[in-house]
C-alpha positions in Angstrom: -0.2 16.3 8.9 -0.7 13.9 11.7 2.8 13.8 13.2 1.4 12.4 16.5 -0.4 9.7 14.6 2.7 8.9 12.6 4.9 8.7 15.7 2.3 6.4 17.4 2.3 4.0 14.4 6.1 4.0 14.3 6.3 3.2 18.0 3.6 0.5 17.7 5.7 -1.1 14.9 8.7 -1.4 17.2 10.6 1.7 16.0 12.3 3.9 18.6 15.0 6.6 18.6 14.2 7.7 15.1 16.1 10.7 13.7 16.5 12.2 10.3 19.7 14.2 9.6 20.5 16.7 6.8 23.9 17.1 5.3 23.8 20.7 4.4 26.7 20.4 2.0 25.1 17.8 -0.2 21.4 18.2 0.8 21.4 14.5 1.6 18.9 13.2 4.2 20.1 10.4 6.4 17.7 8.5 8.7 18.6 6.3 11.7 16.2 4.2 13.8 16.3 1.4 16.3 14.1 -1.6 15.6 12.8 -4.0 18.3 13.5 -7.7 17.7 9.8 -8.2 17.2 9.3 -5.1 15.0 6.4 -5.1 12.6 7.7 -2.2 10.4 7.0 -4.1 7.2 3.4 -3.2 7.6 4.0 0.5 7.8 4.0 1.3 4.0 0.4 0.3 3.8 -0.8 2.9 6.4 -2.4 6.1 5.1 -0.4 8.3 7.5 2.9 6.9 6.2 1.9 7.5 2.6 1.0 11.1 3.5 4.4 11.5 5.1 6.1 10.1 1.9 4.1 12.5 -0.2 5.0 15.5 1.9 8.7 14.6 1.9 9.0 13.5 -1.8 10.5 16.9 -2.9 13.2 16.6 -0.2 14.4 13.1 -0.8 15.0 10.5 -3.5 11.9 8.4 -3.9 10.6 5.3 -5.7 7.6 5.4 -8.0 5.2 4.9 -5.1 6.9 7.9 -3.3 8.5 5.6 -0.7 12.0 6.7 0.2 14.9 5.1 -1.6 16.9 3.1 0.9 20.3 1.6 0.8 21.6 -0.9 3.3 24.6 0.2 5.3 27.2 -1.9 6.9 28.2 -0.8 10.4 31.9 -0.1 10.5 32.2 1.1 14.1 30.0 1.2 17.2 30.6 2.5 20.7 28.2 2.2 23.6 
């Protein structure tokens, strides 16, 4: 899998500081990323490298019919710099 290509596309789209965490008690994956104000991340789902990543990860996370990850918006409750 082209992880370097995937990282390059994520950076190009304005994504930085991207992490995926695993809650070992519930086997829940949680992702966190920063988006630039001018991010173009809406175009990422069309890229073959992103679709390959989704396919590879589909057994590890809840997915939609197109294998994209199910996402739920979160409300920030606390932040400290």
